[in-house]
C-alpha angles and dihedrals in degrees: 000000000000112000133172113184121190127201140167102067123135148117118313135167122247109279093027131118137239134178121213123199133195125196115200128201136168094040136086089252099197092058094061136081106230124210149166124231131179137205128192121200110283092008133103122254113266136194115253104174143338135197130193127217089264094051102258108153136204127190137191110248091242093064103034112128092017106059130052127193124203139169139205109206092187091059098033092235137130125193139196119207109200120195134173091022121201132200087249088065090068109121146104107282119215130198114223135194118194134176108210113240094019117094091185094057100070120114137181137203124227093258135242125234120239117187122184112193142136 
């Protein structure tokens, strides 16, 4: 039914770049706010970035100026371009779809690992 599938994670050196992608199916994509969250081992999940149907974006302070979120409503995809990566960015990154005002309509992908290390 509802599926959010992330891809693009991997191992990268500090200062490097990585691009994550999320393909959504089973939802009316253009009615959802899309987002990226991340969770490091032993830490709570935190918001990284969100984007509305109209393209309004929001970023965590820790990634402003380094990460960029975008969406393609025609292809039901959302991406996260990550530049100037730091070891602190190491985490499992999750794609999220949320319909504002509806607690039930909140979906997650399986996650993709991003490791930043020299």
